[in-house]
KOLKE-701413 format. One line per 4 residues: number of its first residue (from 1); their letters; for each residue x, y, z of N, C-alpha, C, CB. Coordinates in nm, 2 decimals, always signed. Glycine has a CB too. Example, Ala and Ser with C-alpha at 12.3 -4.5 7.8 and 13.67 -1.06 7.14 Angstrom:
% KOLKE-701413
1) AS) +1.32 -0.57 +0.78 +1.23 -0.45 +0.78 +1.32 -0.33 +0.78 +1.13 -0.45 +0.90; +1.28 -0.22 +0.71 +1.37 -0.11 +0.71 +1.29 +0.00 +0.79 +1.41 -0.06 +0.57
This chain:
% KOLKE-701413
1) MSLV) +0.09 -0.12 +0.00 +0.00 +0.00 +0.00 +0.09 +0.12 +0.00 -0.10 +0.00 +0.12; +0.06 +0.21 -0.09 +0.14 +0.34 -0.09 +0.08 +0.42 +0.03 +0.12 +0.41 -0.22; +0.13 +0.54 +0.05 +0.09 +0.62 +0.16 -0.06 +0.65 +0.14 +0.17 +0.75 +0.17; -0.14 +0.62 +0.24 -0.29 +0.65 +0.23 -0.32 +0.75 +0.33 -0.37 +0.52 +0.25
5) VGVE) -0.40 +0.85 +0.29 -0.44 +0.96 +0.39 -0.59 +0.97 +0.38 -0.37 +1.09 +0.36; -0.65 +1.02 +0.49 -0.79 +1.05 +0.49 -0.86 +1.00 +0.61 -0.86 +0.99 +0.37; -0.98 +1.06 +0.64 -1.06 +1.02 +0.75 -1.20 +1.00 +0.69 -1.06 +1.12 +0.87; -1.26 +0.88 +0.70 -1.39 +0.86 +0.64 -1.49 +0.80 +0.75 -1.38 +0.76 +0.53
9) FCKV) -1.61 +0.85 +0.75 -1.71 +0.80 +0.84 -1.80 +0.69 +0.77 -1.80 +0.91 +0.90; -1.82 +0.58 +0.83 -1.89 +0.47 +0.76 -1.99 +0.40 +0.86 -1.79 +0.36 +0.71; -2.07 +0.32 +0.80 -2.17 +0.24 +0.88 -2.14 +0.10 +0.86 -2.32 +0.27 +0.83; -2.16 +0.02 +0.97 -2.14 -0.12 +0.97 -2.28 -0.18 +0.97 -2.06 -0.17 +1.10
13) DSNG) -2.30 -0.27 +0.87 -2.43 -0.34 +0.86 -2.45 -0.44 +0.97 -2.46 -0.40 +0.72; -2.57 -0.50 +0.98 -2.60 -0.60 +1.08 -2.51 -0.73 +1.07 -2.75 -0.64 +1.07; -2.45 -0.75 +0.96 -2.36 -0.86 +0.94 -2.21 -0.83 +0.97 -2.37 -0.92 +0.80; -2.19 -0.70 +1.01 -2.05 -0.66 +1.05 -1.97 -0.62 +0.93 -1.98 -0.78 +1.11
17) RFKL) -2.03 -0.58 +0.82 -1.96 -0.54 +0.70 -1.97 -0.38 +0.69 -2.02 -0.60 +0.58; -1.87 -0.33 +0.63 -1.87 -0.19 +0.59 -1.81 -0.17 +0.45 -1.80 -0.09 +0.69; -1.86 -0.07 +0.38 -1.80 -0.05 +0.24 -1.68 +0.03 +0.25 -1.91 +0.03 +0.16; -1.57 -0.02 +0.19 -1.44 +0.06 +0.19 -1.47 +0.18 +0.11 -1.33 -0.03 +0.13
21) PVAL) -1.45 +0.30 +0.18 -1.47 +0.43 +0.11 -1.39 +0.44 -0.02 -1.44 +0.54 +0.20; -1.45 +0.49 -0.13 -1.39 +0.51 -0.26 -1.26 +0.59 -0.24 -1.49 +0.57 -0.36; -1.27 +0.70 -0.16 -1.15 +0.79 -0.15 -1.03 +0.71 -0.10 -1.19 +0.90 -0.05; -1.05 +0.61 -0.01 -0.94 +0.53 +0.04 -0.90 +0.42 -0.06 -0.97 +0.47 +0.18
25) KKQI) -1.00 +0.36 -0.12 -0.97 +0.25 -0.21 -0.89 +0.30 -0.33 -1.10 +0.19 -0.26; -0.92 +0.42 -0.38 -0.84 +0.47 -0.49 -0.69 +0.49 -0.46 -0.90 +0.60 -0.54; -0.66 +0.51 -0.33 -0.52 +0.53 -0.30 -0.44 +0.40 -0.28 -0.52 +0.61 -0.17; -0.51 +0.29 -0.27 -0.44 +0.16 -0.26 -0.40 +0.11 -0.39 -0.54 +0.05 -0.19
29) VATD) -0.28 +0.07 -0.41 -0.22 +0.02 -0.53 -0.31 -0.09 -0.58 -0.07 -0.02 -0.52; -0.36 -0.08 -0.71 -0.44 -0.18 -0.76 -0.37 -0.31 -0.80 -0.52 -0.13 -0.89; -0.41 -0.42 -0.74 -0.35 -0.55 -0.77 -0.47 -0.65 -0.78 -0.25 -0.60 -0.67; -0.44 -0.77 -0.83 -0.54 -0.87 -0.83 -0.57 -0.92 -0.69 -0.50 -0.99 -0.92
33) DVRF) -0.48 -0.89 -0.60 -0.50 -0.94 -0.46 -0.59 -0.84 -0.38 -0.36 -0.96 -0.39; -0.71 -0.88 -0.35 -0.80 -0.80 -0.27 -0.81 -0.84 -0.13 -0.94 -0.80 -0.34; -0.70 -0.91 -0.08 -0.70 -0.95 +0.06 -0.64 -0.84 +0.15 -0.61 -1.08 +0.07; -0.70 -0.84 +0.27 -0.65 -0.75 +0.37 -0.63 -0.83 +0.50 -0.76 -0.63 +0.40
37) VIRK) -0.56 -0.77 +0.59 -0.53 -0.83 +0.72 -0.58 -0.73 +0.83 -0.38 -0.87 +0.74; -0.66 -0.78 +0.92 -0.71 -0.69 +1.03 -0.66 -0.75 +1.16 -0.86 -0.68 +1.02; -0.62 -0.65 +1.25 -0.57 -0.69 +1.38 -0.61 -0.59 +1.48 -0.42 -0.72 +1.39; -0.61 -0.62 +1.61 -0.64 -0.53 +1.72 -0.51 -0.45 +1.74 -0.68 -0.60 +1.85
41) SIYN) -0.53 -0.32 +1.76 -0.41 -0.23 +1.79 -0.36 -0.26 +1.93 -0.45 -0.08 +1.78; -0.23 -0.25 +1.95 -0.18 -0.27 +2.09 -0.18 -0.14 +2.16 -0.04 -0.33 +2.08; -0.20 -0.03 +2.09 -0.19 +0.11 +2.15 -0.33 +0.17 +2.18 -0.12 +0.20 +2.06; -0.42 +0.14 +2.10 -0.55 +0.21 +2.11 -0.67 +0.11 +2.10 -0.57 +0.31 +2.00
45) SCLE) -0.79 +0.15 +2.13 -0.91 +0.07 +2.12 -0.96 +0.08 +1.98 -1.01 +0.11 +2.23; -0.88 +0.03 +1.89 -0.92 +0.03 +1.75 -0.86 -0.09 +1.68 -0.88 +0.16 +1.67; -0.90 -0.11 +1.55 -0.85 -0.22 +1.47 -0.75 -0.16 +1.37 -0.96 -0.30 +1.40; -0.66 -0.24 +1.32 -0.57 -0.19 +1.21 -0.59 -0.28 +1.09 -0.42 -0.19 +1.26
49) LFTY) -0.60 -0.21 +0.98 -0.63 -0.28 +0.85 -0.51 -0.26 +0.76 -0.76 -0.23 +0.79; -0.45 -0.37 +0.72 -0.33 -0.37 +0.63 -0.38 -0.43 +0.50 -0.21 -0.44 +0.69; -0.31 -0.40 +0.39 -0.32 -0.49 +0.27 -0.24 -0.61 +0.31 -0.26 -0.42 +0.14; -0.27 -0.72 +0.24 -0.21 -0.85 +0.27 -0.06 -0.84 +0.25 -0.26 -0.96 +0.18
53) SDFQ) -0.02 -0.77 +0.14 +0.13 -0.76 +0.11 +0.20 -0.67 +0.21 +0.15 -0.70 -0.03; +0.13 -0.57 +0.26 +0.20 -0.48 +0.36 +0.21 -0.56 +0.50 +0.12 -0.35 +0.38; +0.11 -0.64 +0.53 +0.12 -0.72 +0.65 +0.23 -0.82 +0.64 -0.02 -0.79 +0.68; +0.25 -0.88 +0.52 +0.36 -0.97 +0.50 +0.49 -0.90 +0.53 +0.36 -1.03 +0.36
57) KEVE) +0.51 -0.78 +0.49 +0.63 -0.70 +0.51 +0.64 -0.67 +0.66 +0.63 -0.56 +0.43; +0.53 -0.64 +0.73 +0.53 -0.62 +0.87 +0.58 -0.74 +0.95 +0.39 -0.58 +0.92; +0.53 -0.86 +0.91 +0.57 -0.98 +0.97 +0.72 -1.01 +0.95 +0.49 -1.10 +0.92; +0.77 -0.98 +0.83 +0.91 -1.00 +0.80 +1.00 -0.90 +0.88 +0.94 -0.98 +0.65
61) RLQA) +0.95 -0.78 +0.90 +1.02 -0.68 +0.98 +1.03 -0.73 +1.12 +0.96 -0.54 +0.97; +0.92 -0.78 +1.17 +0.91 -0.83 +1.31 +1.01 -0.95 +1.33 +0.77 -0.87 +1.35; +1.01 -1.04 +1.23 +1.09 -1.16 +1.24 +1.24 -1.12 +1.24 +1.06 -1.25 +1.13; +1.27 -1.01 +1.16 +1.41 -0.97 +1.15 +1.46 -0.90 +1.28 +1.43 -0.88 +1.03
65) NLNP) +1.37 -0.84 +1.35 +1.40 -0.76 +1.47 +1.38 -0.82 +1.60 +1.33 -0.63 +1.46; +1.30 -0.93 +1.61 +1.27 -0.99 +1.74 +1.34 -1.12 +1.75 +1.12 -1.01 +1.75; +1.40 -1.15 +1.86 +1.47 -1.27 +1.89 +1.37 -1.38 +1.92 +1.57 -1.25 +2.01; +1.36 -1.48 +1.84 +1.26 -1.59 +1.86 +1.29 -1.67 +1.99 +1.25 -1.68 +1.74
69) YNPD) +1.40 -1.66 +2.05 +1.44 -1.74 +2.17 +1.41 -1.66 +2.29 +1.58 -1.78 +2.16; +1.37 -1.53 +2.28 +1.34 -1.45 +2.40 +1.19 -1.46 +2.42 +1.38 -1.30 +2.37; +1.15 -1.51 +2.54 +1.01 -1.53 +2.57 +0.92 -1.40 +2.55 +0.99 -1.58 +2.71; +0.97 -1.28 +2.59 +0.90 -1.16 +2.57 +0.88 -1.12 +2.42 +0.97 -1.04 +2.65
73) AKRL) +0.99 -1.14 +2.35 +0.99 -1.12 +2.20 +0.89 -1.21 +2.13 +1.13 -1.13 +2.14; +0.89 -1.34 +2.17 +0.80 -1.43 +2.11 +0.65 -1.40 +2.15 +0.83 -1.58 +2.17; +0.63 -1.35 +2.27 +0.50 -1.31 +2.31 +0.45 -1.19 +2.23 +0.49 -1.28 +2.46; +0.54 -1.09 +2.21 +0.50 -0.97 +2.14 +0.48 -1.01 +1.99 +0.62 -0.87 +2.14
77) FRRL) +0.56 -1.10 +1.93 +0.54 -1.14 +1.79 +0.40 -1.20 +1.78 +0.65 -1.24 +1.75; +0.37 -1.29 +1.87 +0.24 -1.36 +1.87 +0.13 -1.26 +1.87 +0.23 -1.46 +1.98; +0.14 -1.16 +1.96 +0.03 -1.06 +1.97 +0.02 -0.98 +1.84 +0.06 -0.97 +2.09; +0.13 -0.94 +1.79 +0.13 -0.85 +1.67 +0.09 -0.92 +1.54 +0.26 -0.79 +1.65
81) TQAN) +0.10 -1.05 +1.54 +0.06 -1.13 +1.42 -0.07 -1.20 +1.44 +0.17 -1.23 +1.39; -0.14 -1.18 +1.55 -0.27 -1.23 +1.58 -0.37 -1.15 +1.50 -0.31 -1.23 +1.73; -0.41 -1.20 +1.38 -0.49 -1.13 +1.29 -0.57 -1.22 +1.20 -0.39 -1.04 +1.20; -0.66 -1.16 +1.13 -0.75 -1.23 +1.04 -0.73 -1.18 +0.89 -0.90 -1.21 +1.08
85) IIEL) -0.73 -1.27 +0.80 -0.72 -1.24 +0.66 -0.87 -1.22 +0.61 -0.65 -1.34 +0.57; -0.89 -1.11 +0.55 -1.03 -1.08 +0.50 -1.02 -1.03 +0.35 -1.10 -0.97 +0.59; -1.13 -1.04 +0.28 -1.13 -1.00 +0.14 -1.24 -0.90 +0.12 -1.14 -1.12 +0.05; -1.22 -0.81 +0.02 -1.33 -0.73 -0.03 -1.43 -0.82 -0.10 -1.28 -0.61 -0.12
89) DAND) -1.56 -0.80 -0.07 -1.66 -0.87 -0.15 -1.69 -0.80 -0.28 -1.79 -0.89 -0.07; -1.78 -0.85 -0.36 -1.81 -0.79 -0.49 -1.86 -0.65 -0.48 -1.91 -0.88 -0.56; -1.91 -0.61 -0.36 -1.96 -0.47 -0.34 -1.86 -0.38 -0.26 -2.09 -0.47 -0.27; -1.73 -0.42 -0.26 -1.62 -0.35 -0.19 -1.65 -0.34 -0.04 -1.61 -0.21 -0.25
93) RILI) -1.71 -0.44 +0.02 -1.74 -0.44 +0.16 -1.63 -0.53 +0.23 -1.88 -0.49 +0.19; -1.60 -0.49 +0.35 -1.51 -0.56 +0.44 -1.59 -0.62 +0.55 -1.39 -0.47 +0.48; -1.57 -0.74 +0.58 -1.64 -0.81 +0.70 -1.54 -0.80 +0.81 -1.68 -0.95 +0.66; -1.58 -0.73 +0.92 -1.50 -0.73 +1.04 -1.54 -0.85 +1.13 -1.52 -0.59 +1.12
97) PVEQ) -1.45 -0.94 +1.16 -1.48 -1.06 +1.24 -1.55 -1.02 +1.37 -1.36 -1.14 +1.27; -1.64 -1.10 +1.42 -1.72 -1.07 +1.54 -1.63 -1.04 +1.66 -1.81 -1.19 +1.57; -1.53 -1.13 +1.68 -1.44 -1.11 +1.80 -1.37 -0.98 +1.80 -1.35 -1.23 +1.81; -1.33 -0.94 +1.68 -1.26 -0.81 +1.66 -1.35 -0.69 +1.68 -1.18 -0.80 +1.53
101) RATA) -1.47 -0.70 +1.63 -1.57 -0.60 +1.66 -1.59 -0.58 +1.81 -1.71 -0.63 +1.58; -1.60 -0.69 +1.88 -1.62 -0.69 +2.02 -1.51 -0.62 +2.09 -1.65 -0.83 +2.08; -1.38 -0.66 +2.06 -1.27 -0.60 +2.13 -1.25 -0.45 +2.11 -1.14 -0.68 +2.09; -1.30 -0.40 +1.99 -1.29 -0.26 +1.96 -1.42 -0.19 +1.99 -1.24 -0.24 +1.82
105) NIDK) -1.52 -0.25 +2.05 -1.65 -0.19 +2.07 -1.71 -0.13 +1.95 -1.63 -0.09 +2.18; -1.70 -0.20 +1.84 -1.76 -0.15 +1.71 -1.90 -0.20 +1.70 -1.67 -0.20 +1.59; -1.99 -0.11 +1.67 -2.13 -0.14 +1.66 -2.18 -0.10 +1.52 -2.21 -0.08 +1.77; -2.22 +0.02 +1.51 -2.28 +0.07 +1.38 -2.19 +0.17 +1.31 -2.42 +0.12 +1.40
109) DIVV) -2.16 +0.28 +1.38 -2.09 +0.39 +1.32 -1.94 +0.38 +1.35 -2.14 +0.52 +1.38; -1.86 +0.38 +1.24 -1.72 +0.37 +1.25 -1.65 +0.49 +1.18 -1.67 +0.24 +1.20; -1.52 +0.51 +1.22 -1.44 +0.60 +1.15 -1.32 +0.53 +1.10 -1.40 +0.72 +1.24; -1.29 +0.54 +0.97 -1.17 +0.48 +0.91 -1.07 +0.59 +0.89 -1.20 +0.40 +0.78
113) VASG) -0.95 +0.57 +0.96 -0.85 +0.67 +0.96 -0.73 +0.61 +0.89 -0.81 +0.72 +1.10; -0.69 +0.67 +0.77 -0.57 +0.62 +0.70 -0.45 +0.68 +0.77 -0.58 +0.66 +0.55; -0.36 +0.59 +0.82 -0.25 +0.63 +0.89 -0.12 +0.58 +0.82 -0.25 +0.56 +1.03; -0.10 +0.62 +0.70 +0.02 +0.59 +0.62 +0.01 +0.45 +0.56 +0.14 +0.59 +0.71
117) KYME) +0.07 +0.35 +0.62 +0.08 +0.22 +0.56 -0.04 +0.13 +0.60 +0.21 +0.16 +0.59; -0.12 +0.17 +0.69 -0.24 +0.10 +0.73 -0.35 +0.19 +0.76 -0.21 +0.00 +0.85; -0.47 +0.14 +0.79 -0.59 +0.22 +0.82 -0.63 +0.17 +0.96 -0.70 +0.20 +0.72; -0.68 +0.27 +1.04 -0.73 +0.24 +1.17 -0.89 +0.24 +1.16 -0.69 +0.34 +1.28
121) IWDA) -0.95 +0.14 +1.22 -1.10 +0.14 +1.22 -1.14 +0.16 +1.37 -1.15 +0.00 +1.17; -1.21 +0.27 +1.39 -1.25 +0.31 +1.53 -1.40 +0.31 +1.54 -1.20 +0.45 +1.56; -1.45 +0.27 +1.65 -1.59 +0.30 +1.69 -1.60 +0.45 +1.69 -1.63 +0.24 +1.83; -1.71 +0.51 +1.62 -1.72 +0.65 +1.61 -1.72 +0.73 +1.74 -1.84 +0.69 +1.53
125) KTYN) -1.79 +0.67 +1.84 -1.80 +0.74 +1.97 -1.66 +0.74 +2.04 -1.90 +0.67 +2.06; -1.59 +0.63 +2.03 -1.45 +0.63 +2.09 -1.36 +0.72 +2.02 -1.40 +0.48 +2.08; -1.37 +0.73 +1.89 -1.28 +0.82 +1.81 -1.31 +0.96 +1.84 -1.31 +0.79 +1.66; -1.44 +1.00 +1.86 -1.47 +1.14 +1.89 -1.43 +1.18 +2.03 -1.62 +1.15 +1.87
129) EIDN) -1.40 +1.08 +2.12 -1.36 +1.11 +2.25 -1.21 +1.12 +2.27 -1.42 +1.01 +2.35; -1.14 +1.09 +2.17 -0.99 +1.08 +2.18 -0.93 +1.21 +2.23 -0.93 +1.05 +2.04; -0.97 +1.32 +2.18 -0.91 +1.45 +2.22 -0.98 +1.52 +2.35 -0.93 +1.55 +2.11; -1.05 +1.44 +2.42 -1.11 +1.49 +2.54 -1.02 +1.48 +2.67 -1.25 +1.42 +2.57
133) DNFD) -0.90 +1.44 +2.65 -0.81 +1.41 +2.76 -0.71 +1.53 +2.78 -0.74 +1.28 +2.74; -0.72 +1.64 +2.71 -0.64 +1.76 +2.73 -0.49 +1.72 +2.69 -0.64 +1.80 +2.87; -0.47 +1.63 +2.59 -0.34 +1.60 +2.54 -0.28 +1.73 +2.48 -0.34 +1.49 +2.44; -0.16 +1.76 +2.51 -0.09 +1.88 +2.46 -0.01 +1.84 +2.33 +0.00 +1.94 +2.57
137) YIAS) -0.08 +1.86 +2.22 -0.01 +1.82 +2.09 +0.11 +1.91 +2.06 -0.11 +1.84 +1.98; +0.10 +2.04 +2.10 +0.22 +2.13 +2.07 +0.34 +2.09 +2.15 +0.18 +2.27 +2.10; +0.32 +2.06 +2.28 +0.44 +2.02 +2.36 +0.49 +1.89 +2.32 +0.40 +2.02 +2.51; +0.40 +1.80 +2.28 +0.44 +1.67 +2.24 +0.52 +1.68 +2.10 +0.32 +1.57 +2.22
141) AEML) +0.47 +1.76 +2.01 +0.54 +1.77 +1.88 +0.68 +1.83 +1.90 +0.46 +1.86 +1.79; +0.69 +1.93 +1.99 +0.82 +1.99 +2.02 +0.92 +1.89 +2.08 +0.80 +2.12 +2.11; +0.87 +1.81 +2.18 +0.95 +1.71 +2.24 +0.99 +1.60 +2.15 +0.88 +1.66 +2.37; +0.89 +1.55 +2.08 +0.92 +1.43 +1.99 +0.97 +1.46 +1.85 +0.79 +1.35 +1.99
145) LGNV) +0.94 +1.57 +1.80 +0.98 +1.60 +1.66 +1.07 +1.72 +1.66 +0.85 +1.64 +1.58; +1.11 +1.78 +1.77 +1.19 +1.90 +1.77 +1.32 +1.88 +1.69 +1.22 +1.94 +1.91; +1.39 +1.78 +1.71 +1.52 +1.75 +1.64 +1.50 +1.72 +1.50 +1.60 +1.64 +1.71; +1.38 +1.66 +1.47 +1.35 +1.62 +1.33 +1.32 +1.74 +1.24 +1.23 +1.52 +1.32
149) VKGS) +1.25 +1.84 +1.30 +1.21 +1.95 +1.23 +1.32 +2.05 +1.21 +1.09 +2.02 +1.30; +1.41 +2.06 +1.30 +1.52 +2.16 +1.29 +1.60 +2.14 +1.16 +1.62 +2.15 +1.41; +1.62 +2.25 +1.09 +1.68 +2.24 +0.96 +1.59 +2.20 +0.84 +1.79 +2.14 +0.96; +1.46 +2.19 +0.87 +1.36 +2.16 +0.77 +1.28 +2.29 +0.74 +1.27 +2.04 +0.80
153) EDL) +1.34 +2.39 +0.69 +1.27 +2.52 +0.67 +1.16 +2.51 +0.56 +1.37 +2.62 +0.63; +1.16 +2.40 +0.48 +1.06 +2.39 +0.38 +0.93 +2.34 +0.43 +1.11 +2.31 +0.27; +0.91 +2.31 +0.56 +0.79 +2.25 +0.61 +0.68 +2.36 +0.62 +0.81 +2.19 +0.74
């Protein structure tokens, strides 16, 4: 998947399917492979949606960086690769597995947030409450990106 950007509000039907928004689908490199991989985020109460090929790259990166003989690394690898392969149906819908809908509290209204190489799928209510914690984005950007931004006058 090339860099994908955008925020789209969607509805999940009674079977747990949602239509992949056209604005996001157009950004995904067209291939014959319409498989995706969906997993629970370890950071947030959302799901992460990868193209199958990008998830393969993620697994290869994890295998290259995690020691399979370290119990903590093995546990982390297991958690990060605990996922489901899903396909777009003929109507460009994605079926979110029941257990994953439950872990992310997804019911009817969702928000699909493109985050570069994958998309996050949020319950709309949870997503709308993210910024209610008084997080200081400016201070965080200065602390975490300060050295990155210095010397980048073209930003």
